[in-house]
N, C-alpha and C positions, 0 to 999 in steps of 0.2 A: 655767276655762271655765264661763260661766253656762249652766246647763241650761235648755232650753226649757220654759216652763210647760205643764203638761198631759201632756207626753210621758213625763216621768220618773216621775210618780206611778204610771203604769200599769206601767212597768218594775219599779219597786220592789215594787209589789204583788204582781206575778207571780214575781219573782225571790227576794225575801225577802233580809234583811240577812245571814243565815248563809252565803250562797253566796260571798260575797267578790268579787263581780263588779264590776270597775271600770267605773263609768258615766261618768266624766269624766277628763280628763287629770290626772296628778299630776306636776307638774314636777320635784318633788324626788326622785321614785323612778324605778324602772326603766322605768315606762310613761309616756311622754309622747305621747298620741295625736295631738296636734296636729302633732307632728314627723313623723307618719306620713301625714298628709293629702298627697295628690297625690304619693305616693311611686311610682306606676305610670305607665308610659307604654304605648302601643300602640293597637290598635283590634280590632274584633270579627273583621276578616278574618285577621289574623295573630296575634292574642293579645295579652294584656296582660303586661308583664313588670316586674320589680323588680331594682334594682341590688343586687349583693352582692359583698363582698370576701371572697375565698377564699384560705386558705394564709398562710404567713409567708416572705417579706413579702407583703402582700396583692395578689391579682390581681382586678381589677375585671370582673365579667361580669354580663350581663343574663339574668335567670331567668324563664322563662314561669310564670305562676301558674296552676295546674291543680288544681281540687277533685275531678277525676275519676280521679286515680291517686295512688300513694303513695310513689313513689321520687324522691329528689333526685338528679339526674344532670346532668352538664355534658360539653360536648365535651372530650375528652381528647387528641385529635390534630387537626392541621389538616383542615379540611373546606372544599370550594369554596363552600359555602352559608353559612358563618359567618365572622364577621370577627375573632373572638377565641376562644381555647381555654384550658383550664386545664392548664398544664404542671406536672405533679407533681414533676418533678425540680428545679423552682425553689422547691419549698416545703419548708422544714425540718421542718414539723409534719405533713406528709402521711404516713400509714401505710396501706400497702396490706394487705387482708385476703385477697388471693389468691383471691377468690371470683367466678367469672363469673356474670353476670347479663344476662338478655335481657328486654326488655319490649316488648309489642306493643300498640299503641293502635288505635283504629278507623281511623285513618290513619297509617301508618308504624310503624317499629319500630327498636330499637337494641340493641347488644350491648356490654357493657362489664365493667369490674372494679370490685368494691366496695373502698372504703377509708374512712378517716376524716381529717378535717382541721378546722381552726377556721374559723369564718365570722363576719363582722359585717355588719350591715345599716345603711348610712349613714342612711337615713330609716326606722329601725325601733326595735326595743328596744335599749337600751344594753347594751354588754358584747360579749365574744366567747365562742362556744359551739362545743363539739366535736360534730360530727354526721356520720352515715353519708353518704357521697357516692360515686356511681357515675360513673367516667370513662368516656364513650362512645368506643369504639374503632372500631365499625362502625355505620352506620345506613342505613336505606332509607326514602325519603320522609318523614323525620322533620324534619330541618332543611330548610327550603324557601328558594328563591332570594328574596332581598330581605328575610328576616326579620331583626329586629335583636336577637334573644335568642339565647343560646349554651348554654342548658340549661333544665331543667324542674323545677319545685318542686311535687311531688305532696302535696297537703294532705289526702288522704282518709285512711281508717283503715289500720291495719297489716295488716288482713285482705287487702288488695290488694297489699302489698309483696312485691317479688321479690328473691331466689329464694324466700323464705318469709316468713311473718308474724312471725318472730322478729327481722327487721331492724327496729330501731327507726326510726320516721319522723322527718322533720325537725321537724315541730311537737311531737311527743311529747318529743323531745329538748330543745327549747326551753322547754316547759312544765315539765319535770323540772328543768332546770339554772337557769333564770331564776325559776322559781317564780311564773310568771304564771298567771292563770285560764285554764282550758282552753276557750278560745273565740277565734274571730277573726272579722273581718267584711270585706266586700268591696264596693267601689263602682267601677263600670266606666263611664267618661264618654265614650261614643261615639255616643249617640243623634243620628241624623239626619246623622252625618258620614260621609264616604266609608270604606267597610270596609277599603280598602287604601291609606290616606292616608299622611301623613308619619310616622305612628308616634308622634305626641306628643298624642293625644287626652287621656291621663291617666286618673287613677283613684286609689283608695286601698286598700291592705291594711293593716288595723289588727289587729295581733297582741296578744291579751290583753284585749280588750274592745270597747266600742262608742263611737264618737265622735258626740256629739249633732249636731255641725254637718253631718254627712253624710246626715241624713235629715229629713224633715218628717212630721208626723202621728204616728200610733201604729205600733208594731211588731207584726205578726201572726205568731204562731208555729205551725208544723206539726210534729208529731212525726217523729223519724227512725225509720223502720221497722226498718231493719237497719243495723248499723255495719259497712259495708264501703265502698261509695259513700255518698253522702249520699241515701239512698233515702227518698222521701216517698210520700204516698198522694194521687194525683189522683182526685177524685170525678166531675168532669165538664168538659166544654168548651162554651163558646158562641162563636158567631160572629155579630157584629152583634146581640147579645142573645137569640139563638135557640139553645136546647139542641140539641146533636147527637143526643140520645136514644140513645146507645149504652150498652150494659152497662158499668158502671164498671170492670169488670175488663180491658176492652179497653184502657183508658188506662194501665194498669199492667203491660202484657204486654211482657217479663216482669218489668220494673221501671220506676220512674220515678225519676230522679235529678236533682240540681242539679250542673251541671259547667261551670265556668268555661273549661275547655279545649276545649269543643265550641263552634264558631262559631255554629251555627244552632239553632233550636227543631226537634228531631227528634221525629217522632211514629210510632208503630207503623203499619204499612201501612194497616190498616182505618181507623184514625183519621185518618190523613193524607188518604186518599181522600175521606173525609166533610168534612173541613175544606176541601179544595180545592173541592169541589162547592158547599159552603155560601158560600165567599168568592166563587166564580164567579157564583153565583145572586144574591148581595146586592150585588155590585159594580156600578158604573155602566158598566162596560166589556162590550161584546157581543163575542162570537166571539173571546175572548182565546186566544192561542196556548198549546196544551198544553205545548210545550217550555219555556215560562217557568216553569210550576208544577214541572216536573222539574229545573229548574236548568240546562238546556242552553242556554237562550237568555235574553238580556236584553231589557227592555222600555225603550224610550227616548221621552222627551218633550222638547219645547222647554224651554230653561232657564227660561223665564219661567213655566212651568206647575208646579203642585204636585200630582203624581198621587195624593198620599195621600188626597185628599178623595174619590177613587173607591172607596176600599176600607173594609171594616168593622172594628170593634174586635174583638179576640180575648180572651177571658177564660178563665182556668183556675182552677178551684175546688179548694182544698186543704182537707184535714180540720184542724180547729182542735185545739188541746190538749184541749178539751172535745169529746169525740168526737161528741156530739150537734149540734155546730155546724161550719160551714165558713166560709171567707172566699175571695174571689176576687181574683186579681191580673190585672189587664188591660192589654194593650199596644195602643196605637194603631197604625195602619198605618205611621207614621214609623219604627217600630222593625223591622217585618218586610218592608217594601218599602224596600230598602236602596240608596243611591247607590253605584255602583262605578266608573263610567267616564264620561269626557267625550269626546264625538266632535265634532270640528270645533269651531265657535264656538257653535253653538246647541243641541246636543243633550246632555242628561244621561241616562245609562243606569242602570237600576236591576235588581237581582236580587231573587228571592223568598227570604226569610230563613227558610223552613221546608222541611224535607225529610223523606223517609220513612226508617224505621229497621227493622231485622229483629229487634231484641231489647230495645229500650227507648224509653221516652219521656224525652227528655233536655232539660231546661230549661237551655239553653245561653246564649251571650252575646247572642243576639237578644232574649231575654226579660230576662236579668240586667242589661243596660244600662239598664233602667227602674227599677232598685231598689237599694237598700242592703240586702245580704243578709248575715245574722248566722248564722254556723255555731256554734252553742251546743252543744259536744260534751259539756259538764259536765251539761247537762240534756237531752241526746238530742233536740234540736230545731233547726229552721231557721227563722229569722225574715226577714220581708220588710217594708221600709218604702219608701215613695216617696222617690226620690233627687232632690235639688234640680237635678242636672245633667242629669236626663232631661227636657230641654226642646228643642223645635225652634221657632225663630222666636218665642221667648218664651212658648210654650204648653206645658203639661205634656203628655207622650206616655205616661204610665203612671198607673195607679190602683190602689187597694186599697179594697175595700169589704167590709162584714160587720157583724155575723155573720148567717149564714143557717142555716136548719134542715137537717139531713141525713136527714130523714124520707123523702125520695124516693129515696135511694140505699141500696145494701147496707151492713150494718154493718161489712163488711170487703171492700174492693176490691182487696186484695193477695192473691195466691195463697199458700197456706200451704205450698206446696212450692217451696223455693228452691234451685236448683241453683247455688250459689255457686261460685266458682272454686276455693277450698279443697276443697270437696267433690268437685269434678270431678277435681282432682288426685289425691285419695285413690282415687277410683273407677279413674283411669287406671293408677295404680301397681299396684292390685289386679289389674286385667285383665293388665297386662304380667307381673306375677308368675305368674299363672295359665298365661299363654301359654308362659312360659319353663319351667315345670314340665312342661307337656304336651310341649314340644319336648325336653326332657331325657329324658323317658320314651321318646320315638320314637327318640332317638339310641341309648339303651341297647338297645332292641329290635333295631335294625339291627346292633348290634355284637355280639349274642349268637351264639355259635358254632353252625354249621349243625346239629350233632347235637342241639342243644336246641330246635331249631325244629320246628314242626309240618310234615309233608310232606304237601302237598296232593295229592290224587288227582283224576282227572277227574270223580270223583263228588261233589267238594265243590261246595257251593253258596255262592257268594260274591258280594258287591256289587261295583260298579265300582271303589271306592276300594281294597278289599283285593286286588283283581285287580292293580291297579298295583303295590301293595306286594310281592305275590307274584312278579311278573315282575322287579321290581328285585332281589329277592333271588337270583333265578337268574343 
Protein backbone atom coordinates (compact mmCIF):
# COMPACT_ATOMS: atom_id res chain seq x y z
CA UNK A 1 0.00 0.00 0.00
CA UNK A 2 1.42 3.37 -0.99
CA UNK A 3 1.01 5.68 1.99
CA UNK A 4 -0.48 9.07 1.31
CA UNK A 5 2.18 11.82 1.26
CA UNK A 6 1.97 14.13 4.25
CA UNK A 7 -0.34 12.01 6.38
CA UNK A 8 2.20 9.37 7.38
CA UNK A 9 4.95 11.75 8.41
CA UNK A 10 2.62 13.20 11.04
CA UNK A 11 1.78 9.74 12.35
CA UNK A 12 5.39 8.62 12.44
CA UNK A 13 6.40 11.80 14.23
CA UNK A 14 3.74 11.32 16.92
CA UNK A 15 3.91 7.55 17.24
CA UNK A 16 7.65 6.90 17.09
CA UNK A 17 9.28 3.83 15.61
CA UNK A 18 9.49 2.03 18.94
CA UNK A 19 5.74 1.62 19.22
CA UNK A 20 5.63 -1.06 16.54
CA UNK A 21 2.37 0.31 15.16
CA UNK A 22 1.59 -1.04 11.71
CA UNK A 23 0.79 1.88 9.42
CA UNK A 24 0.17 -0.14 6.27
CA UNK A 25 -0.80 -3.62 5.22
CA UNK A 26 1.74 -6.42 5.51
CA UNK A 27 0.50 -9.05 3.02
CA UNK A 28 3.06 -11.59 4.26
CA UNK A 29 2.10 -11.32 7.92
CA UNK A 30 -0.89 -11.73 10.24
CA UNK A 31 -2.14 -8.25 9.40
CA UNK A 32 -3.51 -7.46 5.98
CA UNK A 33 -5.53 -4.32 6.51
CA UNK A 34 -6.79 -4.24 2.94
CA UNK A 35 -8.52 -7.57 3.62
CA UNK A 36 -10.44 -5.83 6.41
CA UNK A 37 -11.70 -2.97 4.25
CA UNK A 38 -15.49 -3.11 3.87
CA UNK A 39 -15.80 -6.02 6.30
CA UNK A 40 -18.79 -4.37 8.00
CA UNK A 41 -22.41 -4.12 6.98
CA UNK A 42 -25.30 -2.27 8.55
CA UNK A 43 -26.56 1.24 9.18
CA UNK A 44 -26.72 3.77 12.01
CA UNK A 45 -30.30 2.82 12.87
CA UNK A 46 -29.65 -0.86 13.51
CA UNK A 47 -25.91 -1.01 14.01
CA UNK A 48 -22.84 -2.13 12.06
CA UNK A 49 -21.92 -5.80 12.16
CA UNK A 50 -19.04 -8.13 11.30
CA UNK A 51 -19.22 -11.72 10.04
CA UNK A 52 -17.55 -14.18 12.39
CA UNK A 53 -17.10 -17.97 12.37
CA UNK A 54 -17.55 -19.54 15.80
CA UNK A 55 -16.88 -23.09 16.99
CA UNK A 56 -15.85 -26.37 15.34
CA UNK A 57 -17.16 -26.90 12.73
CA UNK A 58 -17.61 -23.12 12.24
CA UNK A 59 -21.01 -21.49 12.55
CA UNK A 60 -21.33 -18.14 10.70
CA UNK A 61 -22.92 -15.30 12.66
CA UNK A 62 -23.14 -11.52 12.25
CA UNK A 63 -21.81 -9.67 15.30
CA UNK A 64 -22.65 -6.05 16.21
CA UNK A 65 -19.54 -3.88 16.74
CA UNK A 66 -19.89 -1.95 20.01
CA UNK A 67 -17.17 0.24 21.53
CA UNK A 68 -19.42 1.03 24.49
CA UNK A 69 -19.41 -2.40 26.17
CA UNK A 70 -16.91 -5.19 26.86
CA UNK A 71 -18.61 -8.60 26.55
CA UNK A 72 -18.60 -10.80 23.48
CA UNK A 73 -22.00 -12.50 23.38
CA UNK A 74 -24.12 -14.34 20.83
CA UNK A 75 -27.63 -15.72 20.72
CA UNK A 76 -27.46 -19.18 22.26
CA UNK A 77 -31.06 -20.28 21.72
CA UNK A 78 -33.68 -19.58 19.03
CA UNK A 79 -35.21 -16.11 19.26
CA UNK A 80 -38.06 -14.70 17.15
CA UNK A 81 -35.97 -11.62 16.30
CA UNK A 82 -32.80 -13.40 15.13
CA UNK A 83 -32.31 -15.52 12.05
CA UNK A 84 -29.40 -17.58 13.44
CA UNK A 85 -27.93 -18.58 16.78
CA UNK A 86 -24.83 -20.35 18.10
CA UNK A 87 -25.62 -23.95 18.95
CA UNK A 88 -22.98 -24.95 21.51
CA UNK A 89 -23.91 -28.62 21.24
CA UNK A 90 -22.71 -28.67 17.63
CA UNK A 91 -19.26 -27.30 18.50
CA UNK A 92 -16.61 -29.78 19.65
CA UNK A 93 -14.37 -26.98 20.93
CA UNK A 94 -16.96 -25.18 23.09
CA UNK A 95 -16.31 -25.26 26.84
CA UNK A 96 -18.83 -23.90 29.31
CA UNK A 97 -17.51 -22.08 32.37
CA UNK A 98 -20.85 -22.45 34.12
CA UNK A 99 -20.87 -18.78 35.11
CA UNK A 100 -24.10 -16.79 34.71
CA UNK A 101 -23.74 -13.30 33.30
CA UNK A 102 -26.19 -10.43 32.84
CA UNK A 103 -25.48 -7.28 30.86
CA UNK A 104 -27.72 -4.21 30.75
CA UNK A 105 -27.41 -1.55 28.07
CA UNK A 106 -29.02 1.87 27.72
CA UNK A 107 -31.58 -0.05 25.69
CA UNK A 108 -32.16 -3.72 26.37
CA UNK A 109 -30.48 -6.45 28.40
CA UNK A 110 -29.59 -10.11 28.24
CA UNK A 111 -28.70 -13.02 30.50
CA UNK A 112 -26.51 -15.93 29.49
CA UNK A 113 -23.69 -18.30 30.40
CA UNK A 114 -19.96 -17.76 29.94
CA UNK A 115 -17.89 -20.22 27.96
CA UNK A 116 -14.95 -20.35 25.56
CA UNK A 117 -14.60 -21.35 21.92
CA UNK A 118 -12.48 -20.70 18.86
CA UNK A 119 -13.31 -17.95 16.37
CA UNK A 120 -12.06 -16.84 13.00
CA UNK A 121 -12.90 -13.64 11.12
CA UNK A 122 -13.18 -14.18 7.34
CA UNK A 123 -12.34 -10.51 6.63
CA UNK A 124 -10.08 -9.97 9.62
CA UNK A 125 -6.74 -11.10 10.96
CA UNK A 126 -5.50 -14.52 9.90
CA UNK A 127 -5.81 -17.50 12.23
CA UNK A 128 -8.15 -18.95 14.84
CA UNK A 129 -8.24 -17.74 18.43
CA UNK A 130 -9.82 -18.92 21.67
CA UNK A 131 -11.96 -16.26 23.34
CA UNK A 132 -14.52 -15.86 26.09
CA UNK A 133 -18.02 -15.99 24.70
CA UNK A 134 -21.38 -15.60 26.44
CA UNK A 135 -24.32 -17.49 24.99
CA UNK A 136 -27.49 -15.43 25.41
CA UNK A 137 -30.32 -17.51 26.82
CA UNK A 138 -32.79 -14.74 27.67
CA UNK A 139 -33.04 -11.14 26.49
CA UNK A 140 -35.31 -8.13 26.71
CA UNK A 141 -35.39 -5.40 24.03
CA UNK A 142 -31.92 -6.47 22.91
CA UNK A 143 -32.54 -8.28 19.64
CA UNK A 144 -34.87 -6.07 17.63
CA UNK A 145 -37.19 -7.05 14.82
CA UNK A 146 -35.49 -6.84 11.46
CA UNK A 147 -31.88 -6.66 12.70
CA UNK A 148 -29.39 -8.78 10.79
CA UNK A 149 -26.93 -9.38 13.61
CA UNK A 150 -26.97 -12.26 16.10
CA UNK A 151 -24.60 -11.10 18.83
CA UNK A 152 -22.49 -8.24 20.12
CA UNK A 153 -18.74 -7.62 20.14
CA UNK A 154 -17.86 -5.37 23.08
CA UNK A 155 -14.58 -3.58 22.31
CA UNK A 156 -14.28 -1.41 25.42
CA UNK A 157 -11.98 -2.11 28.39
CA UNK A 158 -12.20 -5.04 30.81
CA UNK A 159 -13.39 -2.66 33.57
CA UNK A 160 -16.86 -2.95 32.00
CA UNK A 161 -16.78 -6.73 31.50
CA UNK A 162 -19.43 -8.76 33.29
CA UNK A 163 -19.67 -10.46 35.70
CA UNK A 164 -16.26 -9.00 36.63
CA UNK A 165 -13.24 -7.27 35.13
CA UNK A 166 -11.33 -10.57 35.39
CA UNK A 167 -13.12 -11.77 32.22
CA UNK A 168 -10.62 -11.23 29.42
CA UNK A 169 -12.21 -9.22 26.63
CA UNK A 170 -12.31 -10.31 23.00
CA UNK A 171 -9.79 -7.74 21.81
CA UNK A 172 -7.40 -8.36 24.72
CA UNK A 173 -7.45 -12.05 23.77
CA UNK A 174 -6.69 -11.27 20.12
CA UNK A 175 -3.85 -8.88 21.02
CA UNK A 176 -2.30 -11.48 23.35
CA UNK A 177 -2.64 -14.50 21.06
CA UNK A 178 -2.03 -12.92 17.65
CA UNK A 179 0.59 -10.51 19.02
CA UNK A 180 -0.89 -7.58 17.11
CA UNK A 181 -0.56 -3.92 18.19
CA UNK A 182 -3.09 -2.86 20.82
CA UNK A 183 -5.09 -0.65 18.49
CA UNK A 184 -8.11 -0.91 16.21
CA UNK A 185 -9.86 1.53 13.92
CA UNK A 186 -13.41 1.91 12.69
CA UNK A 187 -15.11 3.44 9.66
CA UNK A 188 -18.90 3.47 9.35
CA UNK A 189 -20.24 4.41 5.91
CA UNK A 190 -23.87 5.41 6.33
CA UNK A 191 -23.77 9.18 5.85
CA UNK A 192 -26.94 10.45 4.20
CA UNK A 193 -28.37 6.98 3.70
CA UNK A 194 -31.60 5.71 5.28
CA UNK A 195 -30.93 4.76 8.91
CA UNK A 196 -32.96 1.58 8.61
CA UNK A 197 -32.19 0.63 5.07
CA UNK A 198 -31.07 -2.57 3.42
CA UNK A 199 -28.30 -3.16 5.97
CA UNK A 200 -25.58 -3.06 3.35
CA UNK A 201 -24.17 0.45 3.76
CA UNK A 202 -20.85 -1.01 4.83
CA UNK A 203 -17.81 0.06 6.75
CA UNK A 204 -14.51 -1.27 8.05
CA UNK A 205 -13.18 -2.61 11.35
CA UNK A 206 -9.37 -2.79 11.18
CA UNK A 207 -7.83 -4.86 13.97
CA UNK A 208 -4.23 -4.05 14.84
CA UNK A 209 -3.63 -0.76 13.09
CA UNK A 210 -4.60 1.98 10.66
CA UNK A 211 -5.45 1.59 6.97
CA UNK A 212 -4.41 4.78 5.08
CA UNK A 213 -7.03 4.37 2.33
CA UNK A 214 -9.82 4.83 4.90
CA UNK A 215 -9.10 8.48 5.71
CA UNK A 216 -7.87 11.72 4.22
CA UNK A 217 -5.88 14.54 5.78
CA UNK A 218 -4.38 14.29 9.25
CA UNK A 219 -5.38 12.21 12.27
CA UNK A 220 -6.10 14.30 15.36
CA UNK A 221 -5.80 12.56 18.74
CA UNK A 222 -7.51 13.24 22.05
CA UNK A 223 -6.42 11.48 25.28
CA UNK A 224 -8.50 8.71 26.84
CA UNK A 225 -9.35 10.07 30.29
CA UNK A 226 -10.36 6.76 31.87
CA UNK A 227 -9.95 3.21 30.58
CA UNK A 228 -13.43 1.77 30.96
CA UNK A 229 -15.52 3.32 28.20
CA UNK A 230 -13.48 5.29 25.71
CA UNK A 231 -13.89 8.40 27.80
CA UNK A 232 -12.67 11.66 26.29
CA UNK A 233 -12.79 15.33 27.28
CA UNK A 234 -15.17 17.65 25.43
CA UNK A 235 -14.28 21.33 25.82
CA UNK A 236 -17.15 23.09 24.06
CA UNK A 237 -19.86 22.85 21.42
CA UNK A 238 -20.70 25.26 18.63
CA UNK A 239 -23.87 25.47 16.55
CA UNK A 240 -23.50 27.35 13.29
CA UNK A 241 -20.13 28.65 14.50
CA UNK A 242 -21.61 30.09 17.70
CA UNK A 243 -20.29 28.85 21.06
CA UNK A 244 -23.00 27.59 23.42
CA UNK A 245 -21.14 29.34 26.27
CA UNK A 246 -21.76 26.56 28.80
CA UNK A 247 -19.40 25.55 31.59
CA UNK A 248 -17.21 22.87 29.99
CA UNK A 249 -18.03 20.47 32.84
CA UNK A 250 -21.61 20.37 31.55
CA UNK A 251 -20.38 18.60 28.40
CA UNK A 252 -18.72 15.87 30.47
CA UNK A 253 -21.55 15.21 32.94
CA UNK A 254 -20.90 12.64 34.10
CA UNK A 255 -18.74 11.39 31.23
CA UNK A 256 -18.17 11.86 27.50
CA UNK A 257 -17.57 8.66 25.53
CA UNK A 258 -17.11 7.39 21.96
CA UNK A 259 -19.59 4.57 21.40
CA UNK A 260 -20.30 2.89 18.07
CA UNK A 261 -23.17 0.94 19.63
CA UNK A 262 -25.18 4.11 20.28
CA UNK A 263 -27.24 5.26 17.32
CA UNK A 264 -27.48 8.98 18.04
CA UNK A 265 -25.38 11.84 19.33
CA UNK A 266 -26.57 11.93 22.95
CA UNK A 267 -26.14 15.07 25.04
CA UNK A 268 -26.64 15.82 28.75
CA UNK A 269 -30.04 17.45 29.25
CA UNK A 270 -28.75 20.98 29.76
CA UNK A 271 -26.49 20.73 26.70
CA UNK A 272 -29.26 19.15 24.62
CA UNK A 273 -31.67 22.00 25.42
CA UNK A 274 -29.04 24.58 24.49
CA UNK A 275 -28.26 22.79 21.21
CA UNK A 276 -31.93 22.53 20.23
CA UNK A 277 -32.50 26.21 21.00
CA UNK A 278 -29.44 27.19 18.97
CA UNK A 279 -30.42 25.00 16.00
CA UNK A 280 -33.99 26.30 16.07
CA UNK A 281 -32.71 29.88 16.29
CA UNK A 282 -30.24 29.55 13.42
CA UNK A 283 -32.26 27.27 11.15
CA UNK A 284 -34.33 28.67 8.30
CA UNK A 285 -37.49 26.94 9.53
CA UNK A 286 -39.90 28.90 11.67
CA UNK A 287 -42.23 27.40 14.30
CA UNK A 288 -40.71 23.94 14.02
CA UNK A 289 -42.58 21.19 15.92
CA UNK A 290 -41.11 20.49 19.38
CA UNK A 291 -41.95 16.80 18.90
CA UNK A 292 -39.34 16.63 16.15
CA UNK A 293 -36.58 17.61 18.56
CA UNK A 294 -37.64 14.99 21.12
CA UNK A 295 -37.72 12.23 18.53
CA UNK A 296 -41.45 11.53 18.70
CA UNK A 297 -42.23 13.05 15.31
CA UNK A 298 -40.68 12.98 11.85
CA UNK A 299 -40.31 15.95 9.51
CA UNK A 300 -41.18 15.35 5.87
CA UNK A 301 -40.27 17.19 2.69
CA UNK A 302 -40.87 16.64 -0.98
CA UNK A 303 -38.32 14.22 -2.42
CA UNK A 304 -36.98 16.91 -4.68
CA UNK A 305 -36.01 19.07 -1.70
CA UNK A 306 -32.82 18.79 0.33
CA UNK A 307 -33.78 20.03 3.83
CA UNK A 308 -30.18 19.95 5.03
CA UNK A 309 -29.63 23.47 3.70
CA UNK A 310 -32.03 24.73 6.36
CA UNK A 311 -29.87 23.59 9.30
CA UNK A 312 -26.50 24.68 10.76
CA UNK A 313 -23.20 22.86 11.24
CA UNK A 314 -22.48 21.31 14.65
CA UNK A 315 -18.94 21.30 16.10
CA UNK A 316 -17.47 19.42 19.06
CA UNK A 317 -14.14 20.59 20.50
CA UNK A 318 -11.88 17.90 21.98
CA UNK A 319 -8.70 18.41 23.97
CA UNK A 320 -5.57 17.67 21.99
CA UNK A 321 -2.71 15.51 23.29
CA UNK A 322 -1.00 18.84 23.94
CA UNK A 323 -3.40 19.97 26.69
CA UNK A 324 -3.00 23.64 25.78
CA UNK A 325 -4.53 22.94 22.37
CA UNK A 326 -7.80 21.57 21.05
CA UNK A 327 -9.29 20.53 17.73
CA UNK A 328 -12.85 20.38 16.53
CA UNK A 329 -14.80 17.71 14.71
CA UNK A 330 -17.77 19.09 12.80
CA UNK A 331 -20.77 17.40 11.27
CA UNK A 332 -23.01 18.95 8.67
CA UNK A 333 -26.80 18.50 8.95
CA UNK A 334 -26.62 15.63 6.44
CA UNK A 335 -25.42 13.55 9.42
CA UNK A 336 -27.88 14.64 12.10
CA UNK A 337 -30.99 15.21 9.96
CA UNK A 338 -31.41 11.59 8.94
CA UNK A 339 -33.68 10.10 6.24
CA UNK A 340 -35.75 7.32 7.73
CA UNK A 341 -39.04 6.82 5.89
CA UNK A 342 -40.65 7.37 2.49
CA UNK A 343 -44.36 8.18 2.39
CA UNK A 344 -46.19 7.73 -0.87
CA UNK A 345 -44.40 8.74 -4.02
CA UNK A 346 -43.35 12.24 -3.11
CA UNK A 347 -42.44 12.54 0.58
CA UNK A 348 -39.14 11.75 2.31
CA UNK A 349 -39.27 11.87 6.11
CA UNK A 350 -36.36 12.61 8.44
CA UNK A 351 -35.58 12.24 12.11
CA UNK A 352 -33.44 14.33 14.46
CA UNK A 353 -30.21 12.40 15.10
CA UNK A 354 -29.56 13.98 18.50
CA UNK A 355 -31.20 13.10 21.81
CA UNK A 356 -30.91 13.90 25.50
CA UNK A 357 -29.12 11.72 28.04
CA UNK A 358 -29.23 11.51 31.82
CA UNK A 359 -25.66 10.37 32.42
CA UNK A 360 -23.32 11.01 29.48
CA UNK A 361 -22.40 12.80 26.30
CA UNK A 362 -22.20 9.97 23.78
CA UNK A 363 -20.45 10.43 20.44
CA UNK A 364 -22.46 7.74 18.66
CA UNK A 365 -23.02 6.70 15.06
CA UNK A 366 -24.55 10.07 14.13
CA UNK A 367 -21.09 11.62 14.52
CA UNK A 368 -18.86 8.60 13.90
CA UNK A 369 -20.25 8.13 10.37
CA UNK A 370 -18.35 11.27 9.44
CA UNK A 371 -14.93 10.01 10.52
CA UNK A 372 -12.36 7.25 10.58
CA UNK A 373 -11.96 6.68 14.32
CA UNK A 374 -8.77 5.17 15.77
CA UNK A 375 -8.91 3.53 19.20
CA UNK A 376 -5.23 3.62 20.12
CA UNK A 377 -5.27 1.70 23.40
CA UNK A 378 -1.46 1.40 23.44
CA UNK A 379 -1.10 5.16 23.84
CA UNK A 380 -4.43 5.88 25.61
CA UNK A 381 -5.91 8.07 22.91
CA UNK A 382 -8.71 8.22 20.35
CA UNK A 383 -7.97 9.58 16.89
CA UNK A 384 -10.29 11.21 14.36
CA UNK A 385 -9.71 11.72 10.64
CA UNK A 386 -12.14 12.69 7.89
CA UNK A 387 -13.66 9.61 6.23
CA UNK A 388 -13.79 9.53 2.40
CA UNK A 389 -17.15 7.76 2.56
CA UNK A 390 -18.68 10.65 4.56
CA UNK A 391 -20.07 12.32 1.47
CA UNK A 392 -23.59 13.13 0.33
CA UNK A 393 -24.21 14.05 -3.31
CA UNK A 394 -20.45 14.20 -3.80
CA UNK A 395 -19.80 16.73 -1.04
CA UNK A 396 -18.06 16.06 2.33
CA UNK A 397 -20.35 16.19 5.38
CA UNK A 398 -17.66 16.20 8.07
CA UNK A 399 -14.66 18.36 8.90
CA UNK A 400 -11.70 18.46 11.28
CA UNK A 401 -9.92 21.69 12.08
CA UNK A 402 -7.23 22.79 14.50
CA UNK A 403 -5.27 23.48 16.51
CA UNK A 404 -7.07 25.98 18.73
CA UNK A 405 -6.00 27.41 22.07
CA UNK A 406 -7.65 26.17 25.26
CA UNK A 407 -7.04 29.41 27.13
CA UNK A 408 -10.79 30.10 27.20
CA UNK A 409 -11.71 26.84 28.96
CA UNK A 410 -10.86 25.23 32.31
CA UNK A 411 -7.67 23.18 32.63
CA UNK A 412 -9.81 20.15 33.49
CA UNK A 413 -13.40 19.75 32.30
CA UNK A 414 -13.82 16.24 33.72
CA UNK A 415 -15.00 15.73 37.30
CA UNK A 416 -12.29 14.25 39.51
CA UNK A 417 -14.94 12.11 41.24
CA UNK A 418 -15.77 9.18 39.00
CA UNK A 419 -18.35 6.73 40.28
CA UNK A 420 -17.47 4.01 37.85
CA UNK A 421 -19.38 0.76 37.82
CA UNK A 422 -16.71 -1.29 39.66
CA UNK A 423 -16.75 1.25 42.49
CA UNK A 424 -20.53 1.15 42.60
CA UNK A 425 -20.45 -2.64 42.82
CA UNK A 426 -18.01 -2.49 45.74
CA UNK A 427 -20.20 0.07 47.51
CA UNK A 428 -23.29 -2.06 46.87
CA UNK A 429 -21.67 -5.18 48.30
CA UNK A 430 -20.47 -3.23 51.35
CA UNK A 431 -23.97 -1.89 52.00
CA UNK A 432 -25.52 -5.34 51.55
CA UNK A 433 -23.01 -6.80 53.99
CA UNK A 434 -23.82 -4.11 56.53
CA UNK A 435 -27.56 -4.68 56.12
CA UNK A 436 -27.04 -8.42 56.50
CA UNK A 437 -25.07 -7.89 59.72
CA UNK A 438 -27.78 -5.65 61.16
CA UNK A 439 -30.45 -8.18 60.20
CA UNK A 440 -28.47 -10.96 61.88
CA UNK A 441 -28.22 -8.95 65.11
CA UNK A 442 -31.98 -8.30 65.07
CA UNK A 443 -32.73 -12.00 64.56
CA UNK A 444 -30.47 -12.92 67.50
CA UNK A 445 -32.22 -10.35 69.69
CA UNK A 446 -35.61 -11.75 68.74
CA UNK A 447 -34.49 -15.25 69.69
CA UNK A 448 -33.07 -14.32 73.11
CA UNK A 449 -35.05 -16.13 75.87
CA UNK A 450 -37.61 -13.89 77.69
CA UNK A 451 -35.71 -14.02 81.02
CA UNK A 452 -32.79 -12.27 79.40
CA UNK A 453 -34.90 -9.51 77.99
CA UNK A 454 -35.59 -6.22 79.62
CA UNK A 455 -39.12 -6.05 81.11
CA UNK A 456 -40.65 -2.76 80.15
CA UNK A 457 -42.87 -0.97 82.66
CA UNK A 458 -45.43 1.67 81.99
CA UNK A 459 -42.87 4.22 83.09
CA UNK A 460 -40.48 3.28 80.27
CA UNK A 461 -40.04 6.05 77.72
CA UNK A 462 -39.65 4.53 74.27
CA UNK A 463 -39.89 5.75 70.72
CA UNK A 464 -42.31 4.38 68.16
CA UNK A 465 -39.91 1.83 66.71
CA UNK A 466 -39.07 0.23 70.05
CA UNK A 467 -42.75 0.18 70.96
CA UNK A 468 -43.43 -1.97 67.92
CA UNK A 469 -40.65 -4.34 68.91
CA UNK A 470 -41.95 -4.47 72.48
CA UNK A 471 -45.47 -5.40 71.37
CA UNK A 472 -44.07 -8.04 69.03
CA UNK A 473 -42.23 -9.65 71.92
CA UNK A 474 -45.45 -9.92 73.82
